[in-house]
C-alpha atoms as an extended CHARMM CRD file, in Angstrom:
* protein
*
        92  EXT
         1         1  MET       CA             -9.8390000000       38.7070000000        2.8650000000  PROA      1               0.0000000000
         2         2  ARG       CA             -8.3460000000       35.4300000000        3.9740000000  PROA      2               0.0000000000
         3         3  ARG       CA             -6.4280000000       33.3350000000        1.4920000000  PROA      3               0.0000000000
         4         4  SER       CA             -6.2620000000       29.5990000000        1.7730000000  PROA      4               0.0000000000
         5         5  TRP       CA             -3.0290000000       28.0910000000        0.5110000000  PROA      5               0.0000000000
         6         6  ARG       CA             -3.3650000000       24.4910000000       -0.4290000000  PROA      6               0.0000000000
         7         7  MET       CA             -0.5410000000       22.3300000000       -1.6090000000  PROA      7               0.0000000000
         8         8  ALA       CA             -1.1400000000       20.7820000000       -4.9930000000  PROA      8               0.0000000000
         9         9  ASP       CA             -1.6760000000       17.0540000000       -5.0940000000  PROA      9               0.0000000000
        10        10  PRO       CA              1.6090000000       15.2960000000       -5.8190000000  PROA      10              0.0000000000
        11        11  VAL       CA              2.0610000000       14.2980000000       -9.4260000000  PROA      11              0.0000000000
        12        12  PRO       CA              2.3450000000       10.5120000000       -9.7480000000  PROA      12              0.0000000000
        13        13  ALA       CA              5.8330000000        9.3240000000      -10.6060000000  PROA      13              0.0000000000
        14        14  LEU       CA              6.8000000000        6.2690000000      -12.5980000000  PROA      14              0.0000000000
        15        15  TYR       CA              9.1690000000        3.8330000000      -10.8750000000  PROA      15              0.0000000000
        16        16  LEU       CA             11.2050000000        0.9030000000      -12.1360000000  PROA      16              0.0000000000
        17        17  VAL       CA             11.2100000000       -1.9140000000       -9.5620000000  PROA      17              0.0000000000
        18        18  TYR       CA             13.3490000000       -5.0350000000       -9.3350000000  PROA      18              0.0000000000
        19        19  LEU       CA             12.6830000000       -7.6280000000       -6.6680000000  PROA      19              0.0000000000
        20        20  ASP       CA             13.6620000000      -11.2630000000       -6.3610000000  PROA      20              0.0000000000
        21        21  VAL       CA             10.2570000000      -12.5960000000       -5.2940000000  PROA      21              0.0000000000
        22        22  ALA       CA              7.6970000000      -14.5000000000       -7.3760000000  PROA      22              0.0000000000
        23        23  VAL       CA              5.0940000000      -11.7500000000       -7.0280000000  PROA      23              0.0000000000
        24        24  ALA       CA              2.3500000000      -13.7020000000       -8.8310000000  PROA      24              0.0000000000
        25        25  ASP       CA              2.7510000000      -16.5800000000       -6.3310000000  PROA      25              0.0000000000
        26        26  HSD       CA              2.7050000000      -14.2840000000       -3.2940000000  PROA      26              0.0000000000
        27        27  PRO       CA             -0.3740000000      -14.5140000000       -1.0080000000  PROA      27              0.0000000000
        28        28  ASP       CA             -0.9490000000      -10.7790000000       -1.5910000000  PROA      28              0.0000000000
        29        29  PRO       CA             -0.1150000000      -10.3230000000       -5.2960000000  PROA      29              0.0000000000
        30        30  ALA       CA              0.6420000000       -6.7700000000       -6.3180000000  PROA      30              0.0000000000
        31        31  SER       CA             -1.8740000000       -5.3600000000       -8.7700000000  PROA      31              0.0000000000
        32        32  ASP       CA              0.0370000000       -2.0610000000       -8.6320000000  PROA      32              0.0000000000
        33        33  LEU       CA              3.1960000000       -3.6570000000      -10.0470000000  PROA      33              0.0000000000
        34        34  VAL       CA              3.0940000000       -4.0600000000      -13.8330000000  PROA      34              0.0000000000
        35        35  PRO       CA              5.3740000000       -6.9340000000      -14.8680000000  PROA      35              0.0000000000
        36        36  LEU       CA              7.9680000000       -6.3410000000      -17.5690000000  PROA      36              0.0000000000
        37        37  ALA       CA             10.0870000000       -9.4820000000      -17.1480000000  PROA      37              0.0000000000
        38        38  PRO       CA             10.7920000000      -11.9000000000      -14.2800000000  PROA      38              0.0000000000
        39        39  GLY       CA             11.5300000000       -9.7100000000      -11.2620000000  PROA      39              0.0000000000
        40        40  LEU       CA             11.2350000000       -6.4400000000      -13.2010000000  PROA      40              0.0000000000
        41        41  PHE       CA              8.1940000000       -4.1660000000      -12.8330000000  PROA      41              0.0000000000
        42        42  LEU       CA              6.8340000000       -0.6900000000      -13.4230000000  PROA      42              0.0000000000
        43        43  THR       CA              4.6360000000        1.0960000000      -10.9110000000  PROA      43              0.0000000000
        44        44  GLU       CA              3.1320000000        4.5460000000      -10.6590000000  PROA      44              0.0000000000
        45        45  SER       CA              2.6930000000        6.2950000000       -7.3330000000  PROA      45              0.0000000000
        46        46  SER       CA              2.2840000000        9.7020000000       -5.7400000000  PROA      46              0.0000000000
        47        47  ARG       CA              4.4090000000        8.4580000000       -2.8500000000  PROA      47              0.0000000000
        48        48  THR       CA              8.1210000000        9.2200000000       -2.5440000000  PROA      48              0.0000000000
        49        49  ARG       CA             10.7550000000        6.7510000000       -3.6970000000  PROA      49              0.0000000000
        50        50  SER       CA             11.4850000000        5.9060000000       -0.0570000000  PROA      50              0.0000000000
        51        51  GLN       CA              7.8110000000        5.2620000000        0.6930000000  PROA      51              0.0000000000
        52        52  VAL       CA              7.4520000000        3.0070000000       -2.3610000000  PROA      52              0.0000000000
        53        53  TYR       CA             10.6700000000        1.1660000000       -1.4460000000  PROA      53              0.0000000000
        54        54  HSD       CA              9.6370000000        0.5330000000        2.1560000000  PROA      54              0.0000000000
        55        55  ALA       CA              6.0740000000       -0.4960000000        1.2210000000  PROA      55              0.0000000000
        56        56  ILE       CA              7.4180000000       -3.1150000000       -1.2070000000  PROA      56              0.0000000000
        57        57  LYS       CA             10.0690000000       -4.2120000000        1.2960000000  PROA      57              0.0000000000
        58        58  ARG       CA              7.4520000000       -4.7690000000        4.0320000000  PROA      58              0.0000000000
        59        59  ARG       CA              5.0130000000       -6.4880000000        1.6840000000  PROA      59              0.0000000000
        60        60  PHE       CA              7.3670000000       -8.9620000000       -0.0030000000  PROA      60              0.0000000000
        61        61  ALA       CA             10.5130000000       -9.1290000000        2.1900000000  PROA      61              0.0000000000
        62        62  PRO       CA             12.8110000000       -9.6280000000       -0.8130000000  PROA      62              0.0000000000
        63        63  ARG       CA             16.5230000000      -10.3700000000       -0.5550000000  PROA      63              0.0000000000
        64        64  ARG       CA             17.1690000000       -7.9290000000       -3.4090000000  PROA      64              0.0000000000
        65        65  LEU       CA             15.1740000000       -4.7850000000       -4.1290000000  PROA      65              0.0000000000
        66        66  LEU       CA             15.6610000000       -1.7810000000       -6.3560000000  PROA      66              0.0000000000
        67        67  VAL       CA             13.2530000000        1.1450000000       -6.7390000000  PROA      67              0.0000000000
        68        68  ALA       CA             14.2680000000        3.8470000000       -9.2040000000  PROA      68              0.0000000000
        69        69  PRO       CA             12.2040000000        6.8310000000      -10.3580000000  PROA      69              0.0000000000
        70        70  LEU       CA             12.0580000000        7.3310000000      -14.1140000000  PROA      70              0.0000000000
        71        71  ALA       CA             12.2350000000       10.8280000000      -15.5780000000  PROA      71              0.0000000000
        72        72  ASP       CA             10.2910000000        9.7240000000      -18.6380000000  PROA      72              0.0000000000
        73        73  ASP       CA              8.4560000000        6.7150000000      -20.0040000000  PROA      73              0.0000000000
        74        74  PRO       CA             10.9420000000        3.9680000000      -20.8480000000  PROA      74              0.0000000000
        75        75  LYS       CA             11.3650000000        2.4750000000      -24.2860000000  PROA      75              0.0000000000
        76        76  PHE       CA             11.4230000000       -1.2990000000      -24.3780000000  PROA      76              0.0000000000
        77        77  LYS       CA             10.9520000000       -4.3150000000      -26.5960000000  PROA      77              0.0000000000
        78        78  GLY       CA             10.1300000000       -7.9260000000      -25.8480000000  PROA      78              0.0000000000
        79        79  MET       CA              8.6950000000       -7.3220000000      -22.3890000000  PROA      79              0.0000000000
        80        80  GLN       CA              5.6060000000       -9.0270000000      -20.9640000000  PROA      80              0.0000000000
        81        81  ALA       CA              2.3730000000       -8.6700000000      -22.9270000000  PROA      81              0.0000000000
        82        82  GLY       CA              0.2580000000       -5.7340000000      -21.7840000000  PROA      82              0.0000000000
        83        83  ALA       CA              3.1030000000       -3.6580000000      -20.3210000000  PROA      83              0.0000000000
        84        84  LEU       CA              3.3200000000       -1.2600000000      -23.2540000000  PROA      84              0.0000000000
        85        85  ALA       CA             -0.4800000000       -0.8660000000      -23.3610000000  PROA      85              0.0000000000
        86        86  TRP       CA             -0.4980000000       -0.0370000000      -19.6120000000  PROA      86              0.0000000000
        87        87  LEU       CA              2.2410000000        2.5410000000      -20.1380000000  PROA      87              0.0000000000
        88        88  ARG       CA              0.3650000000        4.1790000000      -23.0060000000  PROA      88              0.0000000000
        89        89  ARG       CA             -2.9500000000        4.2130000000      -21.0880000000  PROA      89              0.0000000000
        90        90  ARG       CA             -1.4390000000        6.0120000000      -18.1030000000  PROA      90              0.0000000000
        91        91  GLY       CA             -0.3140000000        8.8760000000      -20.3520000000  PROA      91              0.0000000000
        92        92  ALA       CA             -3.7670000000        9.3250000000      -21.8740000000  PROA      92              0.0000000000
């Protein structure tokens, strides 16, 4: 009997992203970045933090960039309309 070992698909992680680029005005706007406030976004990805960081860096070439994984859904108030609904939908 031959067993086939298959790695499980990576669980998507939630990342907090800060970048100093007007993403909405960019020629290739990011539908995968959910805006919270100017320059502040959430994104979900199965990629590593480094992969997410470098993909955003190549795409937007920002002067400032931060990508931080979140251990849990953040709590927030007063952020851009639709952000909380997106966060709740992803957990459904």
